[in-house]
N, C-alpha and C positions, 0 to 999 in steps of 0.2 A: 936128246930127244925129248919133249914136254911131257912132264907127269899128268894121269887122268885129271888129278886135283887142279894143276895149275889151266889145263885146256879148259875145265869147266869153268873157273874163275875167268878166262878169257873171254868165254861165252858171254859169261853174266854181265862181263864191262860192256860188251858190245851190243849187247840187250839193252844196258841202262842208256848207252849212248842214243838208242833209236828212240828210247823213251822220251829222253829229253829234247830232242828233234822235233819229236811229235808235238812235245807239249809246247815249245816257242811257236808254235803254229796254232795251237788249240784254243790259246787265249788271246786270237784276233778277235773276237767279239766285243771286247773291250776298247778295241780300237776304231769302234762305229762312231763316235764324234770327231775322228779326225777328218772324214769324208762326207758325214751327213749335212754339214750344210751347204755344202757343193751340191750334193745329191736333190735337196732342197729347193735348191734354188734353180737348177736345172730342168726339174720337172715340175716348178710351181705348185711345191706343196707347203701347204699350212705348218706351224710347227708342231701341233696335234697332231698331225697326219705322220708327218717325219717322226714322232716320239713313237706312235704306234709300230713303225718298221722297225725301232729300235725296240721296244718291248718283244717282238717276235723272237730275235735274237738271243734275248734273255729267258723266254721262255722256252727257248729249243734248250739250252745250256740245261736248266735246274728241273725243267719237267720231265725231262726223258731219263735222267741219272738211273733211277732205280729199273727202268725197261732194259737199259744198255749193260747194267752192273748183272742182271739175272742173264742177259743172253751171252757176256763174255764170260761167266761162270760156267756155263754148261758148255759152249761152243768153241770157247779159245777166242784171240784177238784178232785172228786172221781176217776172218769176214767183217768184222765190225771194222778194221783199220781198210778195207777195200770200200767198204759202204761210205765211210768216213771223207774218204777220196773224192768219191763220186759227188756225195751231197755238197761238199762246200765248193767244188770246182763248179756244179750246177749253179747253187746259190751266187757266189760273186761274180760269174759269169752275167748270170740274168741281171744282177744290181750294175754293172759295168754296160751291159746292151741297153737297158735304159737309160741310163746316165748319157750314153753318146748317141741315142737317138736312132742305132742299129734295131732298137725292139720296140715299134711305135705304141704296143699295149704295156702301158705302166700304171694302170689303177693302184690305189693305195694296197688293195686285198693282195695283188699279183705281186708287190715288192714286200709286204707282209711275210708272203709263202716265202720268197727267196731268201729273205733274212732269215725265218726259220730253219729254212734247210742250213744254213750255213753253220746256226746255234745247236742243230742235230748232229752234224758232221762233227763239227769241233768235239762237243762233249763224248761222243763215240769213240775217236780216237784217243780222246784225252783220258776216257776211262779203261781202254784198251791199256794205254801204257802204264797208269798207275797199277791197275790189276796186277799186271805182269811183274811188276817189281815189288808188289806186295806180298806176291807169292813165290818169289825167286830167293828172298833174304832172310834172314833169320838175326835173331836180336837188334841189338842197337845198329846195325848195318841195313835193315830194313829201313829202320827213321832215317839214316843218311840218304839212301837210294832215293825213298818217298820224297823226301825234302828237297833232292835236286829236280825232280820232275815238279815238285810243285811251284819251284822257283822259276823253271822255264815256261811254265805257263801264264804265272805274274809277268813274266819280263815280255811276252809276246807284243802286246799291243807299243811295247817303246821299239822292240825291234822291225816291226813292220812300220810303223810310223816314221822312225829314225832313216829305212830303206828308200820310203816312198819321198821324201824330202831330198834325199841325196840322189836318187836315179830318177825322179819324174817330179820334180818341183814344179808344182802350179798343174799339173797333169792329174787331174782326179780319175779319168778313166784309165790310165798307165797305172795308177795306185791301186785300183780294185782290179784289173787283170793281174797284178802282181800278188793280190791277195789271193786270188783264184788259184793261180798255177804254182805259186809259192806253198800253199798249204795242200794242195793235191801232192805236191813233191814230197813233202814231210812226212805225211800218211804212206806213202808209197816207201821212201826208205824206212821207216817203222816196219812196214809189211816185212821189210826183208832183213832187219837187225832183230826185230824181237821175237823174242822166245821166252815160253814158262819154264825156269830150269829150277826144279826143288831146291831148297837149302841143303848145303853139304859141308858147312863149315861148322866149326864151333864156335860160339859166339862170343866167348870171353868171360862169361858169368857162371857158366857151369851147365847150362843148357846145351845139352845133346842134341844135333839139329841130324845129322846123318853120319853115314863113314865114309871116309875120305878114300881110301885105297879101293874105289872100283873103277870100272871101265866108264867110260859117259855113257853107253849106251845102257847101262844098268841102273841108272841113277834113279829112275822113277820105281821099279822095283825094290831096291835100295831103302830108298824114303818110304816105303809103304809098311815095311819091315820095322823099320826104326821108329815109325808111328805107334805100330802094335807093340813095341818094345816099350816106350814111354808110356802108353796106356796103361800096361800093363803093372810097370813097376811104381806108377802114381799112387795106387790102391793103398801101399803101405806107406810111403812117405812122401808128402806133397809139401814145397817152397813155392816163393812168389818173390818176386822183383819188382821194383817201383818201374813201372813204363815212363820214358820220355814221353813227351809231347810229340813228336815228330814219328814216334813209333806208334802210337795212339792213332794219330792221324793217318796214318797209312792202312787202318784197319776199313777207313770209309769207302776204299776202292773194292773191297772183298767181299761180296755179297754170299750169305750162306743162307740155303733152305732151312726150316727149323728141323727139317728130320735129320740134315748133318750136324748141325748146331748142338743138339742135345748130347754129342759126344765130344772128347776133346778133339778138335781138328789139330793138323797140323799148326795151323795159323795159332789156333787158341793154347796150343801146348807151348808155344814160345813164349809165352806170356807169362809160364809157369817152369818152374826149374825142377822138371821130372827126373830122379834119379835113376841113372840106369843099373838093374838089378844086376848083381853077379851072373856070370856065365850059368852056373847051375839053377839059376831062376827064370831064366829067359823061356820064354813059350816054345812050346814043343816044334812049331813052324820055323823057328830060327834054325840055320844050319849052323853048326861049329866054326866054319869056316867065315860066317859072317861076324858071329860074336868075337872069333878072335881078330877080327878086324876093327873092333871097338879098342880106341887107345883108352888103356887103364887111368891115364889122368881124367878122362871124362866120364868113369864110372860113380865118382863121388863128387858131391858138389863142392865148388869152388869159395873159398872166402864162405865158410857156412856161416860166421859171426853176423854177415851183412843180409843174412837171408831169415824170415822168421815164417812160422805157420800161419795160414790164413785163419783168423779169428771169427766166429760166427756176428754178422750184422756190419761186416765188413763189405765194402764194394765189390769184393769179389765174388759176392754170393748175391749181389743185387741182380735182380734180373726184372725189369717193368718194360713192358710193351702194350702195343696195340690200344685197346680201350683204356686199359691201365693208366697208360702213359698222358695219353688225353687228358685224364681226371686229376692227375698231377699237377699241383699249384705251381711246382717249380718250374714243371716243362712249359706252361702256359706264360708264364712270367718270361723264361728264357726266349721262348718265340715271340713272344710282343717286342721284348729287348733287340734280340736280331733283326725283325721286321722294321723297326724304327730307323736303327743304325744302318743296316746293308739297305733299306729304301733310301735314305739319303745319300750314301755313297753311289748308289745305280743312278741318282739324279742328275749328280755330277758328273759321271762316267758318260751317261749318254749323251749329255749337252754341253759340255765342257767346248767343244767346235763351237756350237753357235753362240755361247756367251763368250768365246774370246772373239769372236768375226764382230758380235756385236760392240762390245769396247772398242774395238780396234777401229769400224768405220766410225763411231761416235767421237772418238779421240780424233780420227783423220778430220773428220768434218768442223769441230772444234780449233782446230789448230789452222783449216782454211779458211776460216770465218763464214763456216753455213756452208762452203762449197763441196757438195760430196755426192756421190752417185746413188749410194743405197743399193748398189747393183755390184756383185762380185762380176759378172759378164762383162760389165761395162770398164774393170780396171786392165791394167797394163799386165801383162805377164809375170812380170817383176813383182806387181804388188799382189796378184794371186799367189806366186811362190811365196812371198812373207806372210799372207796370211795361212798359207799352208802350214808353214814354218811354226810361225805361232801355235797353231793348234798341235801340230807334232809336239813340241815343248809341254805343253799341259799333259797331252795323253801321255806322255815319257814321265813326266813327274809323277801322275799317278801309278803308271804300271811300275816304277821303281820302287816307290813307296808301301806299294801292295805287296809286291814281294819281300820288301825290307820286312816290312811289320809282320809278316808270319815268321819271319826268321826269328827277329827281336822279341816276340811274346813268346817262343817257344822257349827262347834262352831265358829269359826273365821268368817264368813259369816255372821249369825245373830250378834255377837257382833257389827262387823262392819256396819250393817244397822241400828241398834238400837244406834248407837254413831252418827252416819251421819243424822240419821232420812230420808233417802231416799234410798230404795233398788238398785235404776240405779248404787251406788258405788259398788255394790258387781261384778261387771266386773273387779274391779282391782285386784283379787284375782286370776285371769287367769295368771296376771303376776308370782304370786307365782307357781302356777302348769306348766307353760314352764319352768321357771329357775329352778326348780327343774330338771325336765326332762333334760333340757341342761347340766347341772352338771353331771349326771348321764352318759349321752352319750359322754361327753366330757372325762372325766376319762378314758372311757373306749377306747376311741378314741386313747389318748395320747401315744406315745411311752414310753417304759419302765415305764409306770406307775402301771398299774395291772398285775405283774406278778406273783403272787400268789393266792393261794384260799382265805386266810385272807382277802386281798387287796380286791379281788371281792368282799366280803359281803358288802363293802360299797356301790359300786355301786346297788348290790340288794336293799339295803336300800333304797337309792334314788330312784330307778326305783320303789320299792313298794308305796312311798309315793306319787310319780308324778302319778302315776295309780290309787290310792286312790283320790287322793283331785280331779283329773280330772272327774271321775264319781261320786263324791259327788257335784262338785259345778254345771255340766252340765245341768242336770234336771232343776235346778231352775232358769238359765239364759232361757232355752226354755219355760219355762212358764212364766216368766217376759216378756218376748220378743214378743212373739207368741202369749199367749193367755190361757184360760185355757181349753176352750171348746173341743179343739182338739188336746191337751196337749200328750195324749199317742201316737196317729199317730205320731204327730212331733217328738217326742223324738224317736219313732221306726225308723223314716227317719235319725236322726242323726245318731243312733246307728249301721247303715250300716256301717261306715267309719271305725272303727276298723278291719271289713271284708277284706277291700279294702287294706287298708294299711299293715295290717299285715301278708296278703298273700305276698304283695310284697316282704317286710323287711326279712319275714322267707326265702322267695326263695332265694332272696341275699345272706343270710347266707349260705344256703346248696352249693350255684356255688361258693362262694368265699372260705368255708369250703374244699370242694371236692378238686378244683383247688391248692391246698396247698397239698393234699396228693400224695406222692411219688406212680409213677405206681409200678405194682406188679413187681416184681423181676423175672427174669426168673429162678433161683434155689433158692426156698426159701428166708427168710427174711435174710437181710444184716445188721440189728441193726440199719439202715438208713432210713427206708422206712415206709411202714405200719405196720410190722411185720407181722408175722406168727401165725394163729389162731389153732382151732381144726383140727386136720388130716394134719396139713401142710399147709391150707389156709391163704389164704391171709387176712388180716385185715385193712378195710377201716378205719383208723385213721389219722390223721394229728399230728406229733411229734414237731412242731414247735413252741409250745407254744404260745403266745398271738399272733403271727406273721398268725396264722392260719385263724383268723377270724376279725382281727382290723379294715381292709378296712370297714366293714359293718358300724360298730360303728362311722366311719369317716363320712358315710355317713348320719347315724342316727343323728348325731350332728348337720350337715348340715342342716337337719330337723329341729331339734329343735331350730337352731336360727332362721330359716323362723318361726317357731311356736312363738317365743318371738316377733318378727315383727308384726303378726298377732293380737296377744294380745294388743299390743299397738294400733293399728290401731282400733281393737273394743273399747278400753279403750276411744279413741280418739272418736268416734262415738257416744259413749253411754253415757257416764259421761264429756269427757273433761279432757284432760290432765292437762292443768295447775289449773282449776277451782276445779278438784277432788284432786289433791294435796294439794291445800290452804283448802279444806274442812275437809279432813281426818287429816291433821296436825292442824287443829282446833277444830276438836272435839274428836280425839282419844285422 
């Protein structure tokens, strides 16, 4: 017969599995570029118009975060997951109907709305999945659990682009149907599996989470009792441990109103090793039986030498938010850096499919001495499948490197802090992030450098790493610089930067690409213009290879140079350039 503790742990693992399944679909907006060129060609859209549709998905993801967070904290994840399932189903089904001409009304505004629904639904499901795990695990296990969910989110585009190539080669309509029903099914599976189960284990560092020898039905009541115990005991003696990067990142998924944040919440208490007082000092509402269930090994701090009291002026007492936050020079610099790097990342994420198709068609024409259609609808099924496969490879490279970058920067960040003995040197890793971004954009901007799809894979890899490391590092810096109390609110404000820069760069790509498309010929295609598609209709496609879009990467490369300079300014302000170099060289 399973013990209550084992039953609770099993329920948590099942809930974690459900969150990972949801996350594997929740990042499907990053796969937009794997079907965007086909959607553009089928509906005769300009590059600017298809980029507006792509922007809608980004806006749905980034702008809805605070709203979903507040709602899920108040109502739990169930309604959010049901809503997410309906939203992604409607969004992707609508796009599929528009592509296959089953729905004749497919204006840019309607496509914008449909893709917005997918962004709203995906972010609702992802927020519910992350929120449940952030509230269900304590200590370092919370960081591990949420890191798994984040990895699933990063791999979502890889999963769906790979499945589409395996199941629907050359069939974009089938791909969109897969996104619709696959995403809906994932959300419903999450609805059946995901539960918020308060922490019931010892985290291994002396922080007491809750008692173990209780029945599953009593875990909520017990957790509340333990929380009161920890708050009362912390008045006499308080310790803190250094948070790992993944543990800090987990807090981005838990929104707390100011009235609750004023006290040491369950989540915040986890960050501090509050010592449980002896039985005779417990609050009067704690029963003797409950106190007896608390193991003596966790009534005193474990490895006391590794903890130290919070000193005045440390990040443990920092609390900057609201208007004070936007007046902080460091926040504005970080906002600008994140806007430039994430905007460059979203530029390629949303347009790598178009870039892939453009390079492939250009080289096909070049190899055939100028004989090319300039139209995907005129290609054989094998050729269509080949183009879709190449697009899937690029999307997969970005997706895998995005997930790997988040993990890599977290490990590197914690290693650097442990070696230097101070978290303020973590800011040096911004130089790694911005350098990766600069390399990727410079390669794409240099003439005669990225002329084939195979060469483009290097740009996709570097862009994925830059994007992943950026979103793996910034939550930690926000926590350390501006405090724990309003962390979710502060990081939510910082997360607006990708929407602003991403919109600008994507629209710039569309305008530059459109400006290089030859005007519609008077009598059909002449072999040098956009080409002729179905029924003799002109196809809006540029046939100039890298010259179709390279100018936009010149602009983003300059932006990444500015991001490198901003990172140096932040290093100088937060760690000191010369002092930091001496410290890192001496300790690493």
